[in-house]
ROZA-653859 format. One record per residue: residue in one letter; x, y, z of N, C-alpha, C in turn. Coordinates in steps of 0.2 Angstrom, whole numbers, padded with zeros to 4 digits, always signed. Example, Ala and Ser with C-alpha at 12.3 -4.5 7.8 and 13.67 -1.06 7.14 Angstrom:
REM residues 2
A+0066-0028+0039+0062-0022+0039+0066-0016+0039
S+0064-0011+0035+0068-0005+0036+0064+0000+0039
This chain:
REM residues 466
M-0101+0142+0067-0102+0140+0060-0097+0144+0056
A-0093+0140+0052-0089+0143+0047-0090+0141+0040
S-0088+0146+0035-0090+0144+0028-0083+0144+0024
F-0083+0139+0020-0077+0137+0016-0079+0136+0009
D-0074+0137+0004-0076+0135-0003-0076+0127-0003
V-0072+0124+0001-0072+0116+0000-0071+0114+0007
I-0074+0108+0009-0073+0104+0015-0071+0097+0013
F-0066+0095+0015-0064+0088+0015-0066+0084+0021
L-0069+0078+0020-0071+0074+0025-0066+0068+0026
G-0060+0070+0030-0055+0065+0030-0048+0068+0028
G-0043+0067+0033-0037+0071+0032-0031+0066+0030
G-0033+0060+0027-0027+0056+0025-0024+0058+0018
P-0020+0054+0015-0016+0056+0009-0020+0059+0004
A-0026+0056+0003-0031+0059-0003-0033+0066+0000
G-0036+0066+0006-0039+0073+0008-0034+0078+0009
Y-0028+0077+0013-0024+0082+0014-0020+0085+0008
V-0019+0080+0003-0015+0083-0003-0020+0087-0007
G-0027+0084-0007-0032+0088-0011-0033+0095-0008
A-0033+0095-0001-0034+0102+0002-0028+0106+0001
I-0022+0104+0001-0016+0108+0000-0017+0111-0008
R-0018+0107-0012-0019+0109-0019-0025+0114-0020
C-0030+0113-0017-0036+0118-0017-0033+0125-0014
A-0030+0125-0009-0027+0131-0006-0022+0134-0011
Q-0018+0130-0014-0013+0133-0019-0017+0137-0025
L-0023+0134-0026-0027+0137-0031-0032+0142-0029
G-0031+0145-0023-0035+0150-0020-0041+0149-0017
L-0043+0143-0015-0049+0141-0012-0048+0141-0004
T-0053+0143-0001-0053+0142+0007-0055+0135+0008
V-0052+0132+0013-0052+0124+0014-0053+0123+0021
G-0058+0118+0023-0058+0115+0029-0057+0108+0029
V-0054+0104+0033-0053+0097+0033-0055+0094+0040
V-0060+0090+0039-0063+0086+0045-0059+0080+0046
E-0056+0079+0052-0052+0074+0054-0052+0073+0062
R-0054+0067+0064-0055+0066+0071-0049+0063+0075
E-0044+0061+0071-0037+0058+0074-0032+0063+0072
G-0026+0061+0071-0021+0065+0068-0021+0066+0061
L-0018+0071+0058-0018+0072+0051-0013+0067+0048
G-0015+0065+0042-0011+0060+0038-0015+0054+0037
G-0020+0053+0041-0024+0047+0040-0021+0040+0042
T-0024+0035+0039-0021+0028+0041-0014+0027+0038
C-0013+0030+0032-0006+0029+0029-0001+0032+0034
V-0002+0038+0037+0003+0041+0041+0003+0038+0048
L-0003+0037+0051-0004+0035+0058-0003+0027+0059
W-0006+0023+0054-0007+0016+0055-0005+0012+0049
G-0003+0014+0044-0001+0010+0038+0006+0011+0036
C+0006+0015+0030+0012+0015+0026+0018+0017+0030
I+0018+0023+0034+0024+0025+0037+0026+0021+0043
P+0022+0020+0048+0024+0015+0054+0026+0008+0052
A+0023+0006+0047+0025-0001+0044+0031-0001+0041
K+0033+0004+0037+0039+0004+0034+0045+0006+0038
A+0043+0010+0044+0048+0011+0049+0050+0004+0052
L+0045+0000+0053+0047-0007+0056+0051-0011+0051
L+0049-0011+0045+0052-0014+0040+0060-0012+0039
E+0061-0006+0040+0068-0003+0040+0072-0006+0046
S+0068-0007+0052+0072-0010+0058+0073-0017+0056
A+0069-0021+0053+0070-0028+0051+0076-0028+0046
A+0076-0023+0041+0081-0023+0036+0088-0022+0039
V+0088-0018+0044+0095-0017+0048+0097-0023+0051
A+0092-0027+0055+0094-0033+0058+0096-0038+0053
H+0093-0038+0047+0095-0043+0042+0102-0042+0039
R+0103-0035+0038+0110-0034+0036+0115-0035+0041
A+0114-0034+0047+0118-0035+0053+0120-0042+0053
R+0116-0046+0052+0117-0054+0053+0122-0056+0047
G+0122-0052+0042+0127-0054+0036+0133-0050+0036
A+0134-0046+0041+0139-0041+0041+0146-0044+0041
K+0147-0050+0044+0153-0053+0044+0156-0055+0037
A+0152-0056+0032+0154-0057+0025+0157-0051+0022
F+0156-0045+0025+0158-0039+0022+0164-0037+0026
G+0167-0041+0031+0173-0039+0035+0171-0035+0041
V+0165-0035+0043+0162-0031+0049+0160-0036+0054
N+0163-0036+0060+0161-0040+0065+0157-0036+0070
V+0151-0038+0071+0147-0034+0076+0145-0038+0082
G+0147-0045+0083+0145-0049+0088+0138-0051+0088
E+0136-0054+0094+0129-0057+0094+0124-0051+0092
I+0119-0053+0087+0114-0049+0085+0107-0051+0089
T+0105-0046+0093+0099-0047+0097+0094-0041+0094
T+0087-0043+0095+0082-0038+0093+0077-0036+0098
D+0074-0031+0098+0069-0028+0103+0064-0025+0099
Y+0058-0029+0099+0052-0026+0095+0049-0020+0098
N+0050-0020+0105+0047-0014+0108+0050-0007+0106
V+0057-0008+0106+0061-0002+0103+0059+0000+0096
A+0059-0005+0092+0057-0004+0085+0050-0001+0084
M+0045-0004+0088+0039-0001+0088+0038+0006+0090
K+0042+0008+0096+0042+0015+0098+0045+0019+0093
R+0050+0017+0090+0053+0021+0084+0048+0022+0079
S+0044+0017+0077+0040+0018+0071+0034+0023+0073
R+0032+0023+0080+0027+0027+0082+0029+0034+0082
A+0036+0035+0083+0039+0042+0083+0039+0045+0076
V+0041+0040+0072+0041+0042+0065+0034+0044+0062
S+0029+0040+0064+0022+0042+0062+0020+0049+0065
T+0022+0050+0071+0020+0056+0074+0023+0062+0071
Q+0030+0061+0069+0033+0066+0066+0030+0068+0059
N+0028+0063+0055+0025+0064+0049+0018+0068+0049
S+0014+0066+0055+0008+0069+0056+0009+0076+0057
K+0014+0078+0062+0015+0085+0063+0017+0089+0057
G+0021+0085+0052+0023+0088+0046+0017+0091+0042
V+0011+0086+0042+0005+0088+0039+0002+0094+0042
E+0002+0094+0049-0001+0100+0053+0003+0107+0050
F+0010+0106+0050+0013+0112+0048+0011+0114+0041
L+0010+0110+0036+0008+0111+0029+0001+0115+0029
F-0003+0112+0034-0010+0116+0034-0009+0123+0037
K-0005+0124+0042-0004+0131+0044-0001+0135+0038
K+0004+0132+0035+0007+0136+0029+0002+0138+0024
H-0003+0134+0023-0007+0135+0017-0014+0138+0020
K-0014+0139+0026-0020+0142+0029-0026+0138+0029
I-0025+0131+0030-0031+0126+0029-0033+0125+0036
T-0040+0125+0037-0043+0124+0044-0044+0117+0046
W-0041+0115+0051-0042+0108+0053-0048+0108+0058
L-0054+0105+0056-0060+0104+0060-0059+0097+0063
L-0057+0098+0070-0056+0092+0074-0062+0088+0076
G-0063+0082+0074-0070+0079+0076-0072+0074+0070
S-0078+0071+0071-0081+0067+0066-0086+0070+0062
G-0086+0070+0055-0090+0073+0051-0096+0069+0048
T-0102+0073+0047-0107+0070+0044-0110+0075+0039
L-0112+0073+0033-0115+0077+0028-0122+0078+0030
T-0124+0085+0031-0131+0087+0032-0134+0089+0026
S-0131+0091+0021-0133+0093+0014-0128+0092+0010
R-0129+0094+0003-0124+0093-0002-0119+0099-0001
K-0120+0104+0003-0116+0110+0004-0114+0111+0012
S-0116+0106+0016-0114+0108+0023-0112+0101+0027
V-0108+0102+0032-0106+0096+0036-0106+0098+0043
S-0109+0093+0047-0109+0094+0054-0103+0090+0057
V-0099+0094+0062-0093+0091+0065-0094+0090+0072
K-0094+0084+0075-0095+0082+0082-0088+0081+0085
D-0086+0085+0090-0080+0084+0093-0080+0078+0099
S-0074+0077+0102-0074+0072+0107-0079+0072+0112
K-0081+0078+0114-0086+0079+0120-0093+0079+0117
G-0094+0078+0111-0101+0077+0108-0104+0084+0106
A-0100+0089+0106-0103+0095+0104-0102+0096+0096
A-0107+0098+0093-0108+0098+0086-0108+0105+0083
T-0104+0106+0078-0105+0113+0074-0106+0111+0067
T-0109+0116+0063-0111+0115+0056-0107+0120+0052
H-0104+0117+0046-0100+0122+0042-0102+0121+0035
D-0102+0126+0031-0104+0127+0024-0098+0126+0019
A-0099+0123+0014-0095+0122+0008-0098+0125+0002
K-0096+0130+0000-0099+0134-0006-0098+0130-0013
K-0092+0127-0014-0091+0124-0020-0091+0117-0020
G-0090+0114-0014-0091+0106-0014-0088+0103-0008
I-0091+0097-0007-0088+0093-0001-0085+0087-0004
V-0079+0085-0002-0075+0079-0004-0075+0074+0001
I-0078+0068+0000-0077+0062+0004-0071+0059+0003
S-0067+0059+0009-0060+0056+0009-0059+0052+0015
T-0064+0049+0017-0064+0045+0024-0060+0039+0024
G-0057+0037+0018-0052+0031+0019-0055+0024+0020
S-0052+0020+0023-0054+0013+0024-0052+0011+0031
R-0054+0005+0032-0052+0002+0039-0051-0006+0038
V-0047-0009+0043-0046-0016+0043-0053-0020+0044
K-0054-0025+0040-0060-0029+0041-0058-0036+0043
G-0062-0039+0047-0061-0046+0049-0063-0051+0043
I-0063-0057+0045-0065-0062+0040-0070-0067+0044
P-0076-0069+0041-0081-0072+0045-0078-0078+0049
S-0074-0083+0046-0072-0089+0050-0068-0087+0056
I-0065-0081+0056-0061-0079+0062-0065-0075+0067
G-0069-0071+0064-0073-0066+0067-0072-0059+0064
L-0077-0056+0063-0077-0049+0060-0074-0044+0065
E-0076-0045+0071-0073-0041+0076-0067-0044+0079
L-0061-0042+0078-0055-0045+0081-0054-0044+0088
D-0052-0048+0092-0051-0047+0100-0046-0043+0102
K-0041-0041+0097-0035-0037+0098-0030-0039+0103
Q-0031-0045+0106-0026-0048+0111-0023-0054+0108
N-0027-0058+0105-0024-0064+0102-0025-0064+0094
I-0030-0061+0092-0032-0061+0085-0031-0053+0083
L-0026-0051+0079-0024-0045+0078-0026-0042+0071
S-0027-0036+0071-0026-0032+0064-0019-0029+0063
S-0018-0027+0058-0012-0023+0056-0011-0017+0061
D-0016-0014+0063-0016-0008+0067-0013-0011+0074
D-0016-0017+0077-0014-0019+0083-0007-0021+0083
A-0004-0024+0077+0003-0026+0077+0007-0021+0078
L+0005-0015+0076+0010-0009+0076+0011-0006+0083
V+0007-0009+0088+0008-0007+0095+0010-0013+0100
L+0011-0018+0097+0013-0024+0101+0020-0022+0105
E+0020-0024+0111+0026-0022+0115+0032-0027+0114
K+0030-0033+0111+0036-0038+0110+0033-0043+0104
A+0038-0046+0101+0037-0050+0096+0035-0057+0099
P+0029-0060+0096+0027-0066+0099+0032-0072+0097
A+0031-0078+0100+0035-0084+0098+0033-0086+0092
T+0026-0087+0091+0024-0089+0085+0018-0085+0082
M+0017-0085+0076+0012-0080+0073+0009-0083+0067
A+0003-0084+0066+0000-0085+0059-0002-0078+0056
I+0000-0077+0050-0003-0071+0046-0007-0073+0041
V-0014-0071+0041-0019-0073+0037-0019-0068+0031
G-0017-0070+0025-0017-0066+0019-0009-0065+0017
C-0008-0066+0011-0001-0065+0008-0001-0060+0003
G-0005-0055+0004-0005-0049+0000+0001-0044+0003
A+0001-0038+0001+0006-0034+0003+0007-0033+0010
V+0001-0032+0014+0002-0031+0021+0004-0037+0024
G+0002-0043+0022+0003-0049+0025+0011-0051+0025
V+0014-0050+0019+0021-0052+0018+0025-0047+0021
E+0023-0040+0021+0027-0035+0025+0028-0037+0032
F+0022-0039+0036+0023-0041+0043+0026-0047+0044
G+0025-0052+0039+0029-0058+0039+0036-0057+0039
D+0039-0052+0035+0046-0050+0035+0048-0048+0042
V+0044-0043+0044+0046-0040+0051+0046-0045+0056
F+0041-0048+0057+0041-0053+0063+0046-0059+0063
N+0048-0061+0056+0053-0066+0055+0060-0063+0058
E+0061-0057+0056+0068-0054+0058+0068-0053+0065
F+0062-0052+0069+0062-0051+0076+0061-0057+0080
G+0062-0063+0077+0063-0069+0080+0056-0073+0081
T+0051-0071+0078+0045-0075+0078+0045-0080+0073
K+0042-0086+0074+0041-0092+0070+0035-0090+0066
V+0035-0088+0060+0030-0085+0056+0027-0091+0051
T+0020-0091+0051+0017-0096+0046+0012-0091+0042
M+0013-0091+0035+0009-0087+0031+0003-0091+0028
L-0003-0089+0028-0009-0093+0026-0012-0089+0020
E-0013-0092+0015-0016-0089+0009-0021-0093+0006
T-0027-0090+0004-0033-0095+0001-0031-0096-0006
M-0027-0091-0009-0026-0092-0016-0020-0096-0018
P-0019-0099-0024-0013-0103-0025-0006-0100-0025
T-0006-0093-0025+0001-0090-0025+0001-0085-0019
M+0007-0083-0017+0008-0077-0013+0007-0071-0018
L+0005-0065-0015+0004-0059-0019+0000-0060-0025
P-0006-0062-0024-0010-0064-0029-0011-0059-0035
V-0011-0053-0034-0012-0048-0039-0005-0047-0043
E+0000-0049-0041+0007-0048-0044+0008-0054-0049
D+0013-0053-0054+0015-0057-0059+0017-0064-0056
A+0015-0070-0059+0016-0076-0056+0024-0078-0055
D+0028-0075-0059+0035-0076-0058+0038-0073-0052
V+0035-0067-0051+0037-0063-0045+0035-0067-0038
A+0028-0069-0039+0026-0072-0033+0030-0078-0031
A+0032-0082-0036+0035-0088-0035+0042-0087-0032
E+0045-0081-0035+0052-0079-0032+0052-0077-0025
L+0046-0074-0023+0046-0072-0016+0044-0078-0012
A+0040-0083-0014+0039-0089-0010+0046-0092-0009
R+0050-0093-0014+0057-0096-0013+0061-0092-0008
S+0061-0086-0008+0065-0082-0003+0062-0083+0004
F+0056-0082+0005+0053-0083+0011+0054-0090+0014
K+0054-0095+0010+0055-0102+0012+0063-0103+0015
K+0067-0099+0011+0074-0099+0013+0076-0096+0019
R+0071-0091+0021+0072-0088+0027+0069-0091+0033
G+0065-0097+0032+0062-0101+0037+0055-0099+0038
I+0052-0095+0034+0045-0093+0034+0041-0098+0031
E+0036-0101+0035+0032-0106+0032+0026-0103+0028
V+0025-0105+0022+0019-0102+0018+0015-0108+0016
I+0008-0108+0018+0003-0113+0016-0002-0109+0011
L-0002-0112+0005-0006-0109+0000-0013-0113+0000
N-0018-0110-0004-0024-0114-0004-0027-0116+0002
A-0026-0112+0007-0028-0113+0014-0034-0110+0016
K-0039-0114+0018-0046-0111+0020-0046-0112+0027
I-0048-0106+0031-0048-0107+0038-0056-0108+0040
D-0057-0113+0043-0064-0115+0045-0066-0112+0051
S-0062-0111+0056-0064-0109+0062-0057-0107+0066
A-0058-0102+0071-0053-0100+0076-0055-0101+0083
K-0051-0104+0087-0053-0105+0094-0048-0102+0098
V-0050-0097+0102-0046-0093+0106-0045-0096+0113
G-0039-0098+0115-0037-0101+0122-0034-0096+0126
K-0031-0098+0131-0027-0093+0136-0020-0092+0133
G-0019-0086+0130-0013-0085+0127-0012-0088+0120
S-0017-0091+0117-0015-0094+0110-0022-0094+0106
V-0021-0096+0100-0026-0097+0095-0025-0103+0091
T-0030-0107+0090-0030-0113+0086-0034-0112+0080
L-0031-0113+0074-0035-0112+0068-0036-0119+0065
S-0042-0120+0063-0044-0126+0059-0044-0125+0052
L-0039-0128+0048-0038-0127+0041-0041-0133+0037
S-0043-0131+0031-0045-0136+0026-0042-0134+0019
G-0042-0138+0014-0039-0136+0008-0036-0142+0006
P-0029-0142+0003-0026-0148+0001-0026-0153+0007
E-0025-0151+0013-0025-0156+0019-0028-0152+0025
K-0032-0156+0029-0035-0153+0035-0030-0154+0041
K-0030-0148+0044-0026-0148+0050-0028-0143+0055
E-0025-0144+0061-0026-0139+0066-0019-0136+0068
L-0018-0130+0068-0012-0127+0070-0013-0121+0076
T-0009-0121+0081-0009-0117+0086-0004-0112+0086
F-0006-0105+0088-0001-0100+0087-0002-0095+0094
E+0003-0092+0095+0003-0087+0101-0002-0081+0098
K-0001-0079+0092-0005-0073+0089-0007-0075+0082
V-0012-0072+0080-0014-0073+0073-0015-0065+0071
L-0012-0064+0065-0013-0057+0062-0017-0058+0056
V-0023-0054+0056-0027-0054+0050-0025-0049+0045
A-0023-0050+0039-0021-0045+0034-0024-0047+0028
A-0031-0047+0028-0034-0050+0022-0039-0045+0019
G-0037-0039+0020-0042-0034+0016-0044-0028+0020
R-0047-0023+0017-0050-0017+0020-0056-0015+0017
A-0060-0012+0021-0067-0010+0019-0068-0002+0019
P-0071+0001+0015-0072+0008+0015-0076+0011+0021
N-0074+0017+0023-0077+0020+0029-0083+0024+0026
I-0089+0021+0026-0094+0025+0023-0100+0025+0028
D-0099+0022+0034-0105+0022+0039-0106+0028+0042
R-0112+0030+0043-0114+0036+0048-0110+0042+0046
I-0109+0043+0039-0107+0050+0037-0112+0054+0032
G-0118+0051+0032-0123+0055+0029-0125+0053+0021
L-0121+0048+0019-0122+0046+0012-0129+0044+0010
E-0132+0040+0014-0139+0037+0012-0144+0043+0012
A-0144+0047+0017-0149+0053+0017-0148+0057+0011
L-0142+0058+0008-0141+0062+0002-0142+0058-0004
G-0143+0052-0004-0144+0047-0010-0137+0046-0014
V-0131+0047-0011-0125+0045-0014-0125+0038-0016
K-0124+0037-0022-0123+0030-0025-0117+0026-0023
L-0117+0020-0022-0111+0016-0021-0110+0011-0026
T-0104+0008-0027-0103+0003-0032-0106-0004-0029
D-0106-0009-0033-0108-0016-0031-0103-0019-0025
R-0097-0016-0024-0093-0018-0019-0093-0013-0013
G-0097-0008-0013-0098-0004-0007-0094+0002-0007
F-0091+0004-0012-0087+0010-0013-0091+0015-0015
V-0089+0022-0014-0093+0027-0017-0092+0028-0024
K-0097+0028-0028-0096+0028-0035-0095+0035-0038
I-0089+0036-0042-0087+0042-0045-0086+0042-0052
D-0086+0048-0056-0084+0048-0063-0077+0050-0063
D-0074+0051-0069-0067+0053-0070-0065+0059-0067
Q-0070+0063-0065-0068+0070-0061-0070+0069-0054
M-0070+0063-0051-0071+0062-0044-0078+0064-0042
R-0083+0065-0046-0090+0067-0044-0094+0061-0043
T-0098+0062-0038-0103+0057-0036-0109+0059-0040
N-0115+0055-0039-0121+0057-0043-0124+0063-0040
V-0122+0065-0034-0125+0071-0030-0121+0077-0032
E-0124+0082-0035-0120+0088-0037-0117+0091-0031
G-0111+0093-0032-0107+0096-0027-0104+0091-0022
V-0105+0085-0022-0101+0080-0018-0097+0076-0022
Y-0090+0075-0020-0085+0071-0023-0082+0066-0018
A-0079+0061-0021-0075+0056-0017-0069+0054-0020
I-0064+0053-0016-0057+0052-0018-0054+0047-0013
G-0048+0043-0015-0045+0039-0010-0048+0032-0010
D-0046+0029-0004-0049+0022-0003-0056+0021-0003
V-0060+0026-0001-0067+0026+0000-0070+0026-0007
A-0066+0028-0012-0069+0028-0019-0067+0022-0023
G-0064+0017-0020-0062+0011-0023-0055+0010-0025
P-0054+0003-0027-0047+0001-0028-0044+0004-0034
P-0037+0004-0035-0032+0002-0030-0032+0006-0024
M-0032+0003-0018-0032+0006-0011-0025+0008-0009
L-0022+0013-0013-0015+0015-0012-0015+0022-0011
A-0010+0024-0006-0010+0031-0004-0008+0036-0010
H-0004+0033-0015-0002+0038-0020-0008+0038-0025
K-0012+0033-0026-0018+0034-0030-0022+0039-0027
G-0023+0039-0021-0028+0044-0017-0025+0051-0018
E-0018+0052-0017-0015+0058-0018-0016+0061-0025
R-0016+0057-0030-0017+0060-0037-0024+0062-0038
E-0029+0058-0035-0036+0059-0035-0037+0066-0032
G-0034+0067-0026-0034+0074-0023-0032+0079-0027
M-0027+0078-0031-0024+0084-0036-0030+0085-0041
V-0033+0080-0044-0038+0080-0049-0044+0084-0046
V-0046+0082-0041-0053+0085-0038-0051+0092-0037
A-0045+0094-0034-0044+0101-0033-0044+0105-0039
E-0042+0103-0045-0042+0106-0051-0049+0107-0053
V-0053+0102-0053-0060+0102-0054-0064+0107-0050
L-0063+0107-0044-0066+0112-0039-0064+0119-0041
A-0058+0120-0043-0056+0127-0045-0058+0129-0052
G-0061+0125-0056-0064+0126-0062-0059+0126-0068
K-0053+0122-0066-0048+0121-0071-0049+0114-0075
T-0046+0113-0080-0046+0107-0084-0040+0103-0082
G-0041+0098-0077-0035+0094-0075-0034+0088-0078
N-0029+0085-0077-0028+0078-0080-0032+0073-0077
H-0034+0068-0080-0037+0062-0077-0032+0058-0074
V-0035+0054-0069-0030+0049-0066-0029+0043-0071
N-0023+0041-0073-0022+0035-0077-0022+0029-0072
Y-0027+0026-0071-0028+0020-0067-0024+0014-0069
G-0022+0014-0076-0018+0008-0079-0011+0009-0078
N-0009+0015-0074-0002+0016-0074+0000+0018-0066
I-0003+0015-0062-0001+0016-0055+0003+0011-0052
P+0009+0013-0049+0014+0008-0047+0011+0004-0041
S+0013-0002-0040+0011-0006-0035+0018-0008-0031
C+0018-0006-0025+0024-0008-0021+0023-0011-0015
T+0028-0016-0014+0027-0020-0007+0034-0020-0005
Y+0035-0019+0002+0041-0017+0005+0045-0022+0009
C+0043-0028+0008+0046-0034+0011+0053-0035+0008
H+0057-0040+0011+0063-0041+0008+0063-0048+0005
P+0065-0048-0001+0066-0043-0006+0060-0039-0008
E+0061-0033-0010+0055-0028-0012+0052-0031-0018
V+0046-0029-0019+0042-0030-0025+0039-0024-0028
A+0039-0023-0034+0036-0017-0037+0034-0019-0044
S+0028-0016-0046+0026-0018-0053+0022-0012-0056
I+0021-0012-0062+0017-0007-0066+0014-0010-0072
G+0007-0009-0074+0005-0011-0080+0002-0019-0079
L+0002-0022-0084-0001-0029-0084+0004-0034-0082
T+0001-0040-0079+0005-0046-0078+0005-0050-0084
E+0009-0055-0085+0010-0059-0091+0003-0063-0092
Q+0000-0065-0086-0006-0068-0087-0012-0064-0090
Q-0012-0057-0088-0017-0053-0090-0016-0051-0098
V-0009-0051-0100-0008-0050-0107-0010-0056-0111
K-0009-0062-0108-0012-0068-0112-0019-0068-0112
D-0023-0066-0107-0030-0066-0107-0033-0061-0112
Q-0029-0056-0113-0031-0051-0118-0029-0052-0125
K-0026-0058-0126-0024-0061-0132-0019-0056-0136
I-0015-0053-0132-0010-0048-0135-0004-0052-0137
E-0001-0051-0143+0006-0054-0145+0011-0050-0141
Y+0015-0054-0137+0020-0051-0133+0027-0054-0133
K+0032-0051-0130+0038-0053-0129+0040-0052-0122
V+0044-0056-0119+0046-0055-0112+0054-0054-0112
G+0056-0049-0108+0063-0048-0107+0064-0049-0099
K+0069-0052-0097+0071-0053-0090+0078-0053-0089
F+0080-0050-0083+0087-0049-0081+0087-0051-0074
P+0092-0055-0072+0093-0057-0064+0097-0052-0061
F+0096-0050-0055+0100-0046-0051+0107-0049-0049
S+0107-0056-0050+0113-0060-0049+0118-0058-0054
A+0116-0055-0060+0121-0054-0065+0122-0046-0065
N+0120-0043-0060+0121-0035-0060+0126-0033-0055
G+0131-0029-0058+0137-0028-0054+0135-0024-0047
R+0131-0020-0047+0129-0016-0041+0126-0020-0036
A+0122-0025-0038+0119-0030-0033+0124-0034-0030
R+0129-0036-0034+0134-0041-0032+0138-0037-0026
T+0140-0031-0027+0144-0027-0023+0140-0026-0016
S+0133-0026-0016+0129-0025-0010+0127-0031-0007
G+0128-0037-0011+0127-0043-0008+0119-0045-0008
E+0116-0041-0013+0108-0041-0013+0106-0044-0020
T+0108-0050-0021+0107-0053-0028+0101-0057-0030
E+0096-0057-0025+0090-0060-0026+0086-0056-0031
G+0082-0060-0035+0077-0057-0039+0079-0055-0046
F+0074-0051-0049+0075-0050-0057+0071-0044-0059
V+0072-0041-0065+0068-0037-0068+0064-0040-0074
K+0058-0039-0075+0054-0043-0080+0050-0037-0084
I+0051-0037-0090+0048-0032-0094+0044-0036-0100
I+0037-0034-0100+0033-0037-0105+0031-0032-0110
R+0033-0033-0117+0032-0028-0122+0027-0031-0127
D+0024-0026-0131+0020-0028-0137+0025-0031-0142
A+0023-0036-0145+0028-0040-0150+0029-0035-0156
K+0024-0032-0158+0025-0028-0164+0028-0021-0164
Y+0026-0017-0159+0028-0010-0158+0033-0009-0152
G+0034-0013-0148+0038-0012-0142+0036-0008-0137
E+0029-0007-0137+0026-0004-0131+0027-0008-0125
I+0028-0005-0119+0029-0008-0113+0022-0009-0110
L+0020-0016-0110+0013-0018-0107+0013-0018-0100
G+0019-0021-0097+0019-0022-0090+0027-0022-0088
A+0028-0021-0081+0035-0022-0079+0035-0024-0072
H+0039-0029-0070+0039-0032-0063+0046-0033-0061
I+0047-0030-0054+0053-0031-0051+0053-0034-0045
I+0057-0039-0043+0058-0041-0036+0065-0041-0035
G+0067-0037-0029+0074-0037-0028+0075-0031-0023
A+0081-0029-0021+0083-0024-0017+0081-0017-0021
H+0078-0013-0017+0076-0006-0019+0071-0006-0025
A+0068-0012-0026+0063-0012-0032+0058-0006-0032
T+0056-0004-0026+0051+0001-0025+0053+0008-0027
E+0060+0009-0028+0063+0015-0030+0064+0015-0038
I+0066+0009-0040+0068+0009-0047+0062+0008-0052
I+0056+0006-0049+0051+0005-0054+0049+0011-0057
H+0050+0017-0055+0048+0023-0057+0050+0025-0064
E+0056+0023-0066+0059+0024-0073+0054+0021-0078
L+0051+0015-0076+0046+0012-0080+0039+0015-0080
A+0038+0018-0074+0031+0022-0073+0031+0028-0078
V+0037+0031-0078+0038+0037-0083+0038+0035-0090
A+0041+0029-0091+0041+0027-0098+0034+0025-0101
R+0030+0022-0097+0024+0020-0099+0019+0026-0099
E+0020+0031-0095+0016+0037-0095+0017+0041-0101
N+0023+0041-0104+0025+0044-0110+0025+0040-0116
E+0023+0034-0115+0022+0029-0121+0029+0028-0124
F+0034+0027-0120+0041+0025-0123+0041+0018-0124
T+0044+0016-0129+0045+0009-0131+0051+0006-0128
V+0052+0000-0128+0058-0003-0125+0065-0001-0128
E+0064+0001-0135+0070+0004-0139+0072+0010-0136
E+0067+0014-0134+0068+0021-0131+0071+0021-0124
V+0069+0016-0120+0072+0014-0114+0079+0013-0114
D+0081+0008-0119+0088+0006-0121+0092+0012-0123
L+0089+0017-0126+0093+0023-0129+0095+0027-0123
A+0092+0027-0117+0094+0031-0111+0100+0028-0108
I+0105+0031-0107+0111+0028-0105+0111+0027-0097
H+0111+0021-0095+0111+0020-0088+0118+0019-0084
A+0118+0023-0079+0125+0023-0076+0127+0017-0073
H+0134+0015-0073+0137+0009-0071+0141+0011-0065
P+0141+0007-0060+0136+0001-0058+0130+0003-0054
T+0124+0002-0057+0118+0004-0053+0113-0002-0054
L+0108-0003-0050+0103-0008-0050+0099-0006-0056
S+0098+0000-0058+0094+0002-0064+0096-0001-0070
E+0103-0003-0071+0105-0006-0077+0101-0012-0078
A+0099-0015-0073+0095-0022-0074+0088-0020-0078
I+0086-0014-0078+0080-0012-0082+0082-0012-0089
A+0088-0008-0090+0090-0008-0097+0092-0015-0100
E+0094-0019-0096+0096-0026-0099+0090-0030-0100
A+0084-0029-0096+0078-0032-0097+0075-0030-0103
A+0075-0023-0105+0073-0020-0111+0076-0023-0117
L+0083-0024-0116+0087-0027-0122+0085-0034-0123
D+0084-0038-0117+0082-0045-0117+0076-0046-0121
S+0071-0041-0120+0065-0042-0124+0065-0041-0131
M+0071-0038-0133+0073-0038-0140+0078-0043-0143
G+0079-0047-0138+0084-0053-0140+0091-0050-0140
R+0093-0045-0137+0100-0042-0137+0103-0041-0130
V+0101-0045-0125+0104-0044-0119+0112-0045-0119
I+0115-0041-0115+0122-0041-0115+0126-0045-0109
H+0123-0044-0103+0127-0047-0097+0123-0053-0095
A+0120-0057-0098+0117-0063-0096+0116-0068-0102
């Protein structure tokens, strides 16, 4: 039995960042984690998926190398090699978190944790042996989320023919055909990867647009791009049933038209569920939201004194960087400091397919729904000098501003490196800059970021290069 100031139940981005910040503030910390440190993001999500996307991007660029005066011969791909590289990158990142734990004298409690009281946690190791550990100041639930199935296909995926995103990360070869159920961020990223590795990809989405949470203009642009690359996208698609055969899956669809389609593999990328089972929440009386997430206040506190929750388990947006910021906030609270609250209205959303998608703030439809008077500024990358030099001219920057005061209500980017350049607008919104103030900042030429300045100008009716 060991005693700590704080115990985190889960070592993903929320938990490990919170733990490090607690240690920086002088608290003794234990982190319960049964797998590798880094959680889903490092082991089965963000990092390995982006490594695969990087492999896909290399293949995409290589196929167009001749136009740049570079002759590379026949381009072939090997998903197994790309997969193994992605696993190696994942392992490297996890080992990096282990190093940070040692640096900050954080104790890794290897095993599965259960809350036995509001100040104690039982940890069971892989052999079934259990130890109990005390947390004097608080316990933080940071258990993350898991892939969930859908009823018409099966809540328990067979992992051979019907796959989760986790299963796709360890496939040894790209299938000839694949249906991807869900056109959210996970779905379109895997659609991008498998398309580049030679799979005939069909995207299925129950909603009328791809990336349903993104701005409609961005979703339409991505649909055009995917179609141009030979990726079939079926919207308003309802899956009635799935029949698994020998090495194939037949999906029965209804919607605009009824049809049956057969694929070698089906990848379900249609959402995640919080990891709240068998961790002791019911016995302590920890309240959940109507969607099944742990209910918290703006200081990450649950209804049970001394018990906190952060990250995916505490509700959407289910993003690593949201969880990391919640980890920083809960650490400040546990250390008795007055920390900043999480600004949930200013969390960047990033999708790493080709072209990349990034956004912050409100969509145009949300602005309309709130009956706010607004102006839109838009600038295409096809008119941007840096995009032309790199041959990556797809997409645009779109800025939505308040009509009267110039406040940036929302910003949406689709194009090369969108996930990098969105942060200028994140900083602008966090500091309440207007589009006029964005324009005052001199943007270097030639850069992709100039498209942001031009979109700001366009929202004021002053665009220069379009």
